[in-house]
Structures are given as C-alpha cells and as structure tokens.
Residue, then its C-alpha position, 0 to 999 in steps of 0.5 A: x543162818x544156815x539153820x534158819x534158812x533150812x528151817x524156812x525152806x522146810x516150813x514152806x514145803x510142809x503140808x498146809x494142814x500142818x501149818x494151819x494146825x501149827x499156826x492155831x497152836x501158836x496163837x493158843x500158846x501165846x495166850x496161854x503162856x501169858x499166864x506164866x508171867x501174869x499169874x505170879x505178878x497178879x498174886x504178888x500184886x495184892x489183887x488176889x487175897x492170899x493173906x489168910x493162907x500165908x504162914x499156915x502149914x500143910x502136911x505132905x508125906x508125913x512132913x509139914x511145909x509152911x505156905x509161902x508166896x512162891x509155893x502158892x505160885x508154884x501150885x497154880x503154875x503146876x496145877x495146869x500141867x498136872x490136870x493136863x498131863x494126867x487127863x491126856x491118855x483118856x482124851x487121846x484114847x477117846x478121840x481114837x475110839x470116836x474117830x474124831x479129832x477136830x471136835x476135841x480140839x475145838x472144845x479144848x480151845x474154847x475152854x482155854x479161852x473162856x477161862x482166860x477171860x474169866x480171870x478178870x473176875x478172880x479176886x480169891x486164890x481159890x478162883x485162880x485154882x478153879x480157872x487154872x484147873x479148867x484150862x488144864x482140862x482144856x489143854x488135855x482135850x486139845x493136845x492129843x488130838x492135835x498131835x494125832x492129826x499132825x502124825x496122820x497128815x504125814x504121807x510116810x515115815x520119812x515126813x513125820x519128823x519134819x511135820x513135828x519139827x514144823x509144828x513144834x517150831x510154831x508152838x514154841x514161838x507162841x510159848x516163847x513170845x507170849x511171856x514177853x508180850x504179857x510183860x509189855x501189856x502188864x507194864x504199860x497198863x492201865x489202858x484208856x477204853x475211850x479209844x474204843x468208845x467205852x468209859x473207864x480204863x482196863x488194868x494191865x492185868x485185865x488187858x493181858x487176860x482179855x488178850x489171852x482170851x482173844x488169842x484162844x478164840x482166834x485159834x478156834x476160828x483157824x481150826x474151825x475153818x481150815x482143819x479137817x479130820x482124816x480118813x485114818x482116824x475114822x477107819x479106826x473108830x470104836x477100836x479098843x485102844x490101850x496103853x502098852x507098858x511091857x515091851x514085845x522084845x524087852x522089859x518096857x514099851x519104847x513109847x512108855x519109856x520115852x514118856x517117862x524120859x520126857x517127864x524128866x526132861x520137862x522137870x529139868x526145863x521147869x525147875x528154873x521157872x519158880x526161882x526168879x527172885x533167887x536167881x536174880x539175887x544169886x547172880x546179882x542181875x536185873x529182871x530182864x536177864x531172867x526173862x532172857x535166860x528163861x526164853x533161851x530154851x525156847x528160842x533155841x528150840x525154835x531155831x533147831x526144831x525143823x532141822x532136827x526133825x528133818x535130820x531124824x527122818x534121814x539119819x534115824x530117831x535114836x542118835x538124836x535122843x541119846x545126844x539130847x539126854x547126854x546134853x540135858x544132864x550137865x546143862x541142868x546141873x550147871x544152872x545150880x552152880x554158875x555165878x554170872x548172868x552170862x554163864x547162866x544164859x549159855x547153860x540155858x541155851x545148851x539145855x535148849x539144844x538138848x530139848x530140841x534133839x529130843x522133842x521131834x525125834x521122840x514124837x516121830x518114833x512114837x508115830x512110827x510104832x503107833x498102830x493105825x487109828x491109835x495116834x491119839x493114845x500113843x502120842x498122848x503118852x509123850x505129851x502127857x509126860x512132858x506136861x507132867x514134867x513141866x508141872x512138877x518142875x516148879x513145884x519141885x524147885x519151890x520145895x527143894x530150894x530151901x535145902x540149897x540153891x543147887x539141890x533142885x538142879x542136882x535132882x533134875x540132873x539125876x533124873x536126866x541120867x536115869x532117862x538116858x539109861x532108860x533110852x539106851x537100854x529100852x529104845x531101839x531105832x524105828x526108822x527102817x532106812x536110817x543110815 
C-alpha cells in the first residue's frame, strides 16, 4: 500500500502536460495491445486464409524452417516491433530537426487508429502483414516525439525520473489491461447492432478492431486539444543531429549501451508471448493462468514505475540499472525451468520488478546527457531498443522452442548477462547530486 500511495501522490503532483500525454498514450496503448491477443486468435479462427502457407519451408541463414501457425503469429506480432524500432531513430531525428513534436504524434496516432479499423476487411495473411507494418510506422512517428516532450517538460534533472515514471505508469496500464479487454470483447461477441439502430451483428473480432480504432482516435483528440510543443524544441530546429556510438571517455556512448541493453531486456520479456500453448501444456494450467502470468510483468511495472522514477531522481540512475539487470537474468532463465503455475507467476512478477528498475532510470539518464533539442533522437535509441527487443522476442522463442522449452529462456538469460556487463563497464552516474 505504501508504494501505491506514493505513486498516487507523485501522479497528483506531476506536470499536467505529462499527465495528458500519459493519458493519451494509455488510451492508444489499450487499443494497440488489443491486437496482441486478437491477432493470434484471428489467425487461428480460420477467418484468415493461411492454409496455402502452412507446411511450406523458408530459408533463413542457409537453413530452411517449416512454416507453422506459431511462426506466422510470431511474424505478425514481431513485424510491428521491427518497423517501429528501426524507424524511430529517423523519426526522432526528424522531429529534432524540424523543432516540432506534436505533428509527429498526431500523424502516428492517426495511422495506428486507421490501420486498426481496417483489420475488419483483412481476410488474407498478407493484409495482416501490411496493416501491422503500417501500425509499426505509426508507432515510430509517435513514440520518439512523445518521450521527447516528456523529457522537455521536466523543469530540472531532479524531476526527470518522476516524469518518466508517471508516463510509463499510464502507458503500462493501457498495455496491461488492453489484452484483458480484448479477450472479453472477443469472447462475448457477436454483438447485435440493433441497439444502435443498425441491422445485423458485429463479430467479437470486428468489435475489438473497432474498439482499438476508437481508442486511438480518442487519444488523437486528447493530444490535439491539450498538448503543445516546447520552446526548447523550436530553438534547436535545423540542428544537425546524429546518434553517437563511441564514448568520450570510454569505448561506447552510455545511451548507445543502454539501447543495446534494452534490446536484451525486451527480448527477455517477450519470449513468453509466443508460447501460450506450450506453457499451458507444460504446467497443466488453464488459459486464464497464462493471461495472469503474461500480465504480471506489466502489473508490477504499473505499481513500481513512479516510486522507482522518483527514487532515481534522489539516489541516482546507475544503482537501479544494475539491480534491474541483476534480477533480469535469473527471472528469465527460471521461466524455462519452473513446473507449476504458481512458480511461473512468481518468476514473472520478479521479472516485472527487474524491468521497473531499468525503465524510468534509463530514460532519465538519456535525458540527462541529451543536448538541447536532441531529446527525440537521443531517447529514440532506448525506445527503439525496447521495441526491437519486444519484436525479436516472440520470433526468437517461436524458432528456438523446437530445440527444447528451456532454450529460448536460456538464450534470453545470456543476453541479460551481456547487458549487465555492458552497463557495469560503460555506463556511469549522470545525476550530479546523487547520494
């Protein structure tokens, strides 16, 4: 209760512009996260024609892999993250150079929402691929500009972690509860349209797509009416902004290192997403258990983001980063070892703590070292890294699980060790008054 009380107090005290951005991002995240649950069910339902693809073989790095339904699901889920993450450095840099954030946010939300609505017309697998790709580009337009605004709204470094804690809390609420709402909407369909004066009915799938579209456009309205660009962005318009890889006093730039480490963290979180059927069989559990275990990481983050963000403003960024990656390694590995639903839930909760310890402090550290007007390109390295990891995770587990259930999680744990070593050797404290 203490953490929840502290979080509530911190949210109440936060910059209202940050809260508006966070609310808008929450609404958008609810709509977009619908698809994490809905698209796999939609593909498996037979409403999308995939029969011609199943059983064929594709070549990857000199080897051929049979196309299976889990692989098709993994590709669709991962495509969003790949296009989103790989495009973010370019969209972040463009928003820095133009000195504008709001137009990028609005354009991205509009693209996300429109694509969500068009899923009702998708009856072929390639249509899902095109629409998911469009949503990836929409997210790439939105995310760097939004986090740049959150960073620029901080009056001083001592407020930066708290701002990102508030922002991430709302975003994760949307991401965490979106799949739950999606499951309810799909399960209770079809819906009689007579209640709104129309003939016919709407299937559970189509209702979820319409709800995702509506959520995105509600987010659009909030941003359009209540969010404005900052003077800091405008002053730096036209500046030549580039991503730094080499460090000034060490081998690698600390933000670049955190970007790579965030890739590893994203992979570790997302390995679980593709393995619903395998996890349920292995643990002899009902599907509701998997939904709870999947949401555990997000729920833990919702509770801890604000307290961790405020604490890293007081005690420094680096201690939280180190503690987070130390916890990430065993909490990932043990997901491939535990044999009961309860143990899996505990391990996923611990992984959620690890992510919470890394998220806000890493964004705050990047904001500390970002030069004036470079927030978009600097912070996009971290958002890109996380998105890329989230995209790579389902695809990685979909391929590696055929070698043994523990293999994907062992690979994820190894990546966590590499990330920890990089942070220890390449990232130093940036908060000048850390104690």
